PDB file of N, CA, C and O in Angstrom:
ATOM      1  N   MET A   1      -0.373  71.503  42.510  1.00  0.00           N
ATOM      2  CA  MET A   1       0.046  72.772  41.958  1.00  0.00           C
ATOM      3  C   MET A   1      -0.188  72.759  40.449  1.00  0.00           C
ATOM      4  O   MET A   1      -1.331  72.891  40.012  1.00  0.00           O
ATOM      5  N   ALA A   2       0.842  72.608  39.655  1.00  0.00           N
ATOM      6  CA  ALA A   2       0.716  72.592  38.197  1.00  0.00           C
ATOM      7  C   ALA A   2       0.368  71.187  37.723  1.00  0.00           C
ATOM      8  O   ALA A   2       0.717  70.196  38.364  1.00  0.00           O
ATOM      9  N   LEU A   3      -0.318  71.120  36.601  1.00  0.00           N
ATOM     10  CA  LEU A   3      -0.663  69.820  36.047  1.00  0.00           C
ATOM     11  C   LEU A   3       0.591  69.105  35.575  1.00  0.00           C
ATOM     12  O   LEU A   3       1.485  69.720  34.993  1.00  0.00           O
ATOM     13  N   GLY A   4       0.654  67.813  35.827  1.00  0.00           N
ATOM     14  CA  GLY A   4       1.782  67.022  35.368  1.00  0.00           C
ATOM     15  C   GLY A   4       2.998  67.082  36.276  1.00  0.00           C
ATOM     16  O   GLY A   4       4.011  66.452  35.973  1.00  0.00           O
ATOM     17  N   VAL A   5       2.935  67.822  37.383  1.00  0.00           N
ATOM     18  CA  VAL A   5       4.057  67.893  38.319  1.00  0.00           C
ATOM     19  C   VAL A   5       3.723  67.001  39.506  1.00  0.00           C
ATOM     20  O   VAL A   5       2.687  67.184  40.145  1.00  0.00           O
ATOM     21  N   PRO A   6       4.588  66.038  39.806  1.00  0.00           N
ATOM     22  CA  PRO A   6       4.315  65.164  40.951  1.00  0.00           C
ATOM     23  C   PRO A   6       4.181  65.971  42.240  1.00  0.00           C
ATOM     24  O   PRO A   6       4.868  66.975  42.430  1.00  0.00           O
ATOM     25  N   LYS A   7       3.286  65.520  43.125  1.00  0.00           N
ATOM     26  CA  LYS A   7       3.027  66.227  44.373  1.00  0.00           C
ATOM     27  C   LYS A   7       4.303  66.396  45.183  1.00  0.00           C
ATOM     28  O   LYS A   7       4.519  67.452  45.777  1.00  0.00           O
ATOM     29  N   GLU A   8       5.144  65.383  45.216  1.00  0.00           N
ATOM     30  CA  GLU A   8       6.395  65.466  45.979  1.00  0.00           C
ATOM     31  C   GLU A   8       7.282  66.599  45.445  1.00  0.00           C
ATOM     32  O   GLU A   8       7.897  67.332  46.219  1.00  0.00           O
ATOM     33  N   THR A   9       7.339  66.731  44.137  1.00  0.00           N
ATOM     34  CA  THR A   9       8.151  67.790  43.524  1.00  0.00           C
ATOM     35  C   THR A   9       7.583  69.166  43.843  1.00  0.00           C
ATOM     36  O   THR A   9       8.330  70.086  44.176  1.00  0.00           O
ATOM     37  N   SER A  10       6.261  69.309  43.742  1.00  0.00           N
ATOM     38  CA  SER A  10       5.658  70.613  44.021  1.00  0.00           C
ATOM     39  C   SER A  10       5.775  70.958  45.499  1.00  0.00           C
ATOM     40  O   SER A  10       5.971  72.122  45.846  1.00  0.00           O
ATOM     41  N   ASP A  11       5.656  69.956  46.383  1.00  0.00           N
ATOM     42  CA  ASP A  11       5.824  70.203  47.816  1.00  0.00           C
ATOM     43  C   ASP A  11       7.245  70.661  48.116  1.00  0.00           C
ATOM     44  O   ASP A  11       7.451  71.566  48.925  1.00  0.00           O
ATOM     45  N   LYS A  12       8.221  70.041  47.469  1.00  0.00           N
ATOM     46  CA  LYS A  12       9.616  70.423  47.685  1.00  0.00           C
ATOM     47  C   LYS A  12       9.867  71.841  47.176  1.00  0.00           C
ATOM     48  O   LYS A  12      10.562  72.620  47.828  1.00  0.00           O
ATOM     49  N   ALA A  13       9.308  72.175  46.025  1.00  0.00           N
ATOM     50  CA  ALA A  13       9.472  73.523  45.479  1.00  0.00           C
ATOM     51  C   ALA A  13       8.830  74.558  46.400  1.00  0.00           C
ATOM     52  O   ALA A  13       9.388  75.633  46.618  1.00  0.00           O
ATOM     53  N   LEU A  14       7.662  74.233  46.935  1.00  0.00           N
ATOM     54  CA  LEU A  14       6.986  75.139  47.861  1.00  0.00           C
ATOM     55  C   LEU A  14       7.807  75.310  49.134  1.00  0.00           C
ATOM     56  O   LEU A  14       7.935  76.422  49.645  1.00  0.00           O
ATOM     57  N   GLU A  15       8.355  74.232  49.641  1.00  0.00           N
ATOM     58  CA  GLU A  15       9.186  74.300  50.842  1.00  0.00           C
ATOM     59  C   GLU A  15      10.434  75.152  50.595  1.00  0.00           C
ATOM     60  O   GLU A  15      10.821  75.948  51.451  1.00  0.00           O
ATOM     61  N   GLU A  16      11.056  74.989  49.440  1.00  0.00           N
ATOM     62  CA  GLU A  16      12.240  75.794  49.112  1.00  0.00           C
ATOM     63  C   GLU A  16      11.879  77.273  48.998  1.00  0.00           C
ATOM     64  O   GLU A  16      12.639  78.138  49.434  1.00  0.00           O
ATOM     65  N   ALA A  17      10.726  77.557  48.415  1.00  0.00           N
ATOM     66  CA  ALA A  17      10.288  78.952  48.297  1.00  0.00           C
ATOM     67  C   ALA A  17      10.015  79.547  49.673  1.00  0.00           C
ATOM     68  O   ALA A  17      10.387  80.690  49.943  1.00  0.00           O
ATOM     69  N   GLU A  18       9.370  78.780  50.540  1.00  0.00           N
ATOM     70  CA  GLU A  18       9.108  79.254  51.901  1.00  0.00           C
ATOM     71  C   GLU A  18      10.413  79.505  52.649  1.00  0.00           C
ATOM     72  O   GLU A  18      10.540  80.498  53.365  1.00  0.00           O
ATOM     73  N   ASP A  19      11.379  78.611  52.485  1.00  0.00           N
ATOM     74  CA  ASP A  19      12.674  78.783  53.147  1.00  0.00           C
ATOM     75  C   ASP A  19      13.398  80.028  52.636  1.00  0.00           C
ATOM     76  O   ASP A  19      14.103  80.694  53.395  1.00  0.00           O
ATOM     77  N   ALA A  20      13.226  80.339  51.366  1.00  0.00           N
ATOM     78  CA  ALA A  20      13.881  81.515  50.797  1.00  0.00           C
ATOM     79  C   ALA A  20      13.218  82.810  51.260  1.00  0.00           C
ATOM     80  O   ALA A  20      13.894  83.821  51.448  1.00  0.00           O
ATOM     81  N   VAL A  21      11.909  82.782  51.441  1.00  0.00           N
ATOM     82  CA  VAL A  21      11.163  83.990  51.786  1.00  0.00           C
ATOM     83  C   VAL A  21      11.152  84.253  53.291  1.00  0.00           C
ATOM     84  O   VAL A  21      11.035  85.407  53.705  1.00  0.00           O
ATOM     85  N   ALA A  22      11.269  83.231  54.105  1.00  0.00           N
ATOM     86  CA  ALA A  22      11.165  83.386  55.560  1.00  0.00           C
ATOM     87  C   ALA A  22      12.106  84.448  56.128  1.00  0.00           C
ATOM     88  O   ALA A  22      11.655  85.262  56.934  1.00  0.00           O
ATOM     89  N   PRO A  23      13.394  84.487  55.752  1.00  0.00           N
ATOM     90  CA  PRO A  23      14.264  85.538  56.299  1.00  0.00           C
ATOM     91  C   PRO A  23      13.838  86.942  55.870  1.00  0.00           C
ATOM     92  O   PRO A  23      13.999  87.898  56.629  1.00  0.00           O
ATOM     93  N   LEU A  24      13.303  87.067  54.670  1.00  0.00           N
ATOM     94  CA  LEU A  24      12.837  88.376  54.203  1.00  0.00           C
ATOM     95  C   LEU A  24      11.630  88.845  55.008  1.00  0.00           C
ATOM     96  O   LEU A  24      11.518  90.024  55.347  1.00  0.00           O
ATOM     97  N   VAL A  25      10.736  87.921  55.307  1.00  0.00           N
ATOM     98  CA  VAL A  25       9.559  88.255  56.108  1.00  0.00           C
ATOM     99  C   VAL A  25       9.994  88.659  57.508  1.00  0.00           C
ATOM    100  O   VAL A  25       9.484  89.635  58.058  1.00  0.00           O
ATOM    101  N   ALA A  26      10.931  87.921  58.088  1.00  0.00           N
ATOM    102  CA  ALA A  26      11.427  88.251  59.427  1.00  0.00           C
ATOM    103  C   ALA A  26      12.077  89.631  59.440  1.00  0.00           C
ATOM    104  O   ALA A  26      11.889  90.394  60.388  1.00  0.00           O
ATOM    105  N   ALA A  27      12.830  89.954  58.409  1.00  0.00           N
ATOM    106  CA  ALA A  27      13.472  91.272  58.331  1.00  0.00           C
ATOM    107  C   ALA A  27      12.424  92.374  58.200  1.00  0.00           C
ATOM    108  O   ALA A  27      12.540  93.418  58.840  1.00  0.00           O
ATOM    109  N   ALA A  28      11.415  92.150  57.385  1.00  0.00           N
ATOM    110  CA  ALA A  28      10.354  93.151  57.216  1.00  0.00           C
ATOM    111  C   ALA A  28       9.606  93.376  58.521  1.00  0.00           C
ATOM    112  O   ALA A  28       9.288  94.514  58.867  1.00  0.00           O
ATOM    113  N   VAL A  29       9.325  92.310  59.239  1.00  0.00           N
ATOM    114  CA  VAL A  29       8.643  92.432  60.532  1.00  0.00           C
ATOM    115  C   VAL A  29       9.507  93.221  61.504  1.00  0.00           C
ATOM    116  O   VAL A  29       8.994  94.055  62.250  1.00  0.00           O
ATOM    117  N   GLY A  30      10.810  92.967  61.506  1.00  0.00           N
ATOM    118  CA  GLY A  30      11.714  93.712  62.380  1.00  0.00           C
ATOM    119  C   GLY A  30      11.730  95.192  62.050  1.00  0.00           C
ATOM    120  O   GLY A  30      11.741  96.027  62.954  1.00  0.00           O
ATOM    121  N   ILE A  31      11.733  95.526  60.781  1.00  0.00           N
ATOM    122  CA  ILE A  31      11.722  96.933  60.363  1.00  0.00           C
ATOM    123  C   ILE A  31      10.421  97.601  60.798  1.00  0.00           C
ATOM    124  O   ILE A  31      10.432  98.726  61.298  1.00  0.00           O
ATOM    125  N   ILE A  32       9.314  96.913  60.609  1.00  0.00           N
ATOM    126  CA  ILE A  32       8.017  97.474  61.013  1.00  0.00           C
ATOM    127  C   ILE A  32       7.969  97.661  62.520  1.00  0.00           C
ATOM    128  O   ILE A  32       7.492  98.690  62.998  1.00  0.00           O
ATOM    129  N   ASN A  33       8.458  96.682  63.279  1.00  0.00           N
ATOM    130  CA  ASN A  33       8.469  96.807  64.735  1.00  0.00           C
ATOM    131  C   ASN A  33       9.336  97.974  65.174  1.00  0.00           C
ATOM    132  O   ASN A  33       8.957  98.716  66.080  1.00  0.00           O
ATOM    133  N   ASP A  34      10.492  98.148  64.547  1.00  0.00           N
ATOM    134  CA  ASP A  34      11.363  99.279  64.878  1.00  0.00           C
ATOM    135  C   ASP A  34      10.649 100.596  64.600  1.00  0.00           C
ATOM    136  O   ASP A  34      10.732 101.531  65.396  1.00  0.00           O
ATOM    137  N   ARG A  35       9.960 100.668  63.489  1.00  0.00           N
ATOM    138  CA  ARG A  35       9.235 101.897  63.135  1.00  0.00           C
ATOM    139  C   ARG A  35       8.132 102.168  64.149  1.00  0.00           C
ATOM    140  O   ARG A  35       7.917 103.315  64.541  1.00  0.00           O
ATOM    141  N   LEU A  36       7.431 101.120  64.577  1.00  0.00           N
ATOM    142  CA  LEU A  36       6.376 101.299  65.570  1.00  0.00           C
ATOM    143  C   LEU A  36       6.954 101.784  66.891  1.00  0.00           C
ATOM    144  O   LEU A  36       6.356 102.632  67.553  1.00  0.00           O
ATOM    145  N   LEU A  37       8.106 101.257  67.281  1.00  0.00           N
ATOM    146  CA  LEU A  37       8.751 101.711  68.511  1.00  0.00           C
ATOM    147  C   LEU A  37       9.142 103.175  68.403  1.00  0.00           C
ATOM    148  O   LEU A  37       8.952 103.937  69.351  1.00  0.00           O
ATOM    149  N   LEU A  38       9.685 103.577  67.263  1.00  0.00           N
ATOM    150  CA  LEU A  38      10.059 104.978  67.073  1.00  0.00           C
ATOM    151  C   LEU A  38       8.832 105.881  67.083  1.00  0.00           C
ATOM    152  O   LEU A  38       8.875 106.989  67.618  1.00  0.00           O
ATOM    153  N   THR A  39       7.741 105.408  66.492  1.00  0.00           N
ATOM    154  CA  THR A  39       6.515 106.195  66.470  1.00  0.00           C
ATOM    155  C   THR A  39       5.984 106.383  67.885  1.00  0.00           C
ATOM    156  O   THR A  39       5.493 107.458  68.228  1.00  0.00           O
ATOM    157  N   ASP A  40       6.083 105.334  68.711  1.00  0.00           N
ATOM    158  CA  ASP A  40       5.646 105.444  70.099  1.00  0.00           C
ATOM    159  C   ASP A  40       6.544 106.384  70.884  1.00  0.00           C
ATOM    160  O   ASP A  40       6.070 107.132  71.739  1.00  0.00           O
ATOM    161  N   GLU A  41       7.844 106.348  70.595  1.00  0.00           N
ATOM    162  CA  GLU A  41       8.794 107.166  71.332  1.00  0.00           C
ATOM    163  C   GLU A  41       8.717 108.629  70.911  1.00  0.00           C
ATOM    164  O   GLU A  41       8.845 109.522  71.748  1.00  0.00           O
ATOM    165  N   TYR A  42       8.512 108.878  69.630  1.00  0.00           N
ATOM    166  CA  TYR A  42       8.435 110.238  69.092  1.00  0.00           C
ATOM    167  C   TYR A  42       7.111 110.397  68.340  1.00  0.00           C
ATOM    168  O   TYR A  42       7.100 110.383  67.109  1.00  0.00           O
ATOM    169  N   PRO A  43       5.996 110.548  69.062  1.00  0.00           N
ATOM    170  CA  PRO A  43       4.690 110.519  68.398  1.00  0.00           C
ATOM    171  C   PRO A  43       4.409 111.694  67.466  1.00  0.00           C
ATOM    172  O   PRO A  43       3.783 111.507  66.423  1.00  0.00           O
ATOM    173  N   ASP A  44       4.852 112.887  67.811  1.00  0.00           N
ATOM    174  CA  ASP A  44       4.520 114.057  66.997  1.00  0.00           C
ATOM    175  C   ASP A  44       5.786 114.731  66.506  1.00  0.00           C
ATOM    176  O   ASP A  44       6.406 115.513  67.227  1.00  0.00           O
ATOM    177  N   GLU A  45       6.162 114.425  65.285  1.00  0.00           N
ATOM    178  CA  GLU A  45       7.368 115.030  64.727  1.00  0.00           C
ATOM    179  C   GLU A  45       7.174 116.521  64.488  1.00  0.00           C
ATOM    180  O   GLU A  45       8.155 117.263  64.435  1.00  0.00           O
ATOM    181  N   ASP A  46       5.936 116.973  64.343  1.00  0.00           N
ATOM    182  CA  ASP A  46       5.668 118.393  64.117  1.00  0.00           C
ATOM    183  C   ASP A  46       5.993 119.233  65.348  1.00  0.00           C
ATOM    184  O   ASP A  46       6.244 120.432  65.228  1.00  0.00           O
ATOM    185  N   ASP A  47       5.992 118.616  66.527  1.00  0.00           N
ATOM    186  CA  ASP A  47       6.258 119.345  67.762  1.00  0.00           C
ATOM    187  C   ASP A  47       7.745 119.553  68.016  1.00  0.00           C
ATOM    188  O   ASP A  47       8.119 120.289  68.930  1.00  0.00           O
ATOM    189  N   VAL A  48       8.588 118.921  67.226  1.00  0.00           N
ATOM    190  CA  VAL A  48      10.029 119.039  67.414  1.00  0.00           C
ATOM    191  C   VAL A  48      10.471 120.418  66.938  1.00  0.00           C
ATOM    192  O   VAL A  48      10.125 120.857  65.841  1.00  0.00           O
ATOM    193  N   ALA A  49      11.243 121.090  67.787  1.00  0.00           N
ATOM    194  CA  ALA A  49      11.728 122.422  67.424  1.00  0.00           C
ATOM    195  C   ALA A  49      12.738 122.305  66.292  1.00  0.00           C
ATOM    196  O   ALA A  49      13.645 121.474  66.337  1.00  0.00           O
ATOM    197  N   VAL A  50      12.574 123.132  65.297  1.00  0.00           N
ATOM    198  CA  VAL A  50      13.490 123.122  64.164  1.00  0.00           C
ATOM    199  C   VAL A  50      14.287 124.414  64.218  1.00  0.00           C
ATOM    200  O   VAL A  50      13.733 125.514  64.188  1.00  0.00           O
ATOM    201  N   GLY A  51      15.588 124.253  64.298  1.00  0.00           N
ATOM    202  CA  GLY A  51      16.448 125.422  64.359  1.00  0.00           C
ATOM    203  C   GLY A  51      17.585 125.268  63.384  1.00  0.00           C
ATOM    204  O   GLY A  51      17.646 124.291  62.639  1.00  0.00           O
ATOM    205  N   PRO A  52      18.480 126.222  63.385  1.00  0.00           N
ATOM    206  CA  PRO A  52      19.630 126.111  62.486  1.00  0.00           C
ATOM    207  C   PRO A  52      20.507 124.935  62.903  1.00  0.00           C
ATOM    208  O   PRO A  52      20.545 124.578  64.080  1.00  0.00           O
ATOM    209  N   PRO A  53      21.200 124.343  61.962  1.00  0.00           N
ATOM    210  CA  PRO A  53      22.071 123.214  62.303  1.00  0.00           C
ATOM    211  C   PRO A  53      23.179 123.662  63.249  1.00  0.00           C
ATOM    212  O   PRO A  53      23.653 124.797  63.186  1.00  0.00           O
ATOM    213  N   ALA A  54      23.578 122.752  64.119  1.00  0.00           N
ATOM    214  CA  ALA A  54      24.650 123.061  65.066  1.00  0.00           C
ATOM    215  C   ALA A  54      25.955 123.261  64.311  1.00  0.00           C
ATOM    216  O   ALA A  54      26.255 122.538  63.361  1.00  0.00           O
ATOM    217  N   SER A  55      26.718 124.242  64.743  1.00  0.00           N
ATOM    218  CA  SER A  55      27.999 124.491  64.072  1.00  0.00           C
ATOM    219  C   SER A  55      29.018 123.463  64.542  1.00  0.00           C
ATOM    220  O   SER A  55      29.005 123.048  65.702  1.00  0.00           O
ATOM    221  N   PRO A  56      29.899 123.055  63.640  1.00  0.00           N
ATOM    222  CA  PRO A  56      30.877 121.996  63.979  1.00  0.00           C
ATOM    223  C   PRO A  56      31.925 122.421  64.943  1.00  0.00           C
ATOM    224  O   PRO A  56      32.794 121.625  65.300  1.00  0.00           O
TER     225      PRO A  56
END
């Protein structure tokens, strides 16, 4: 990695960075998958009838 940094130290830093980012990547993938499922379930939002809001 950087000059003057022992390989063991840089490997440990890389491993710590990967461990920190892994949950964020998993969350992003989950959000994208959810969006894809919604897109498949409701493909054309323009076809949805738009009317006045329901009264309480």
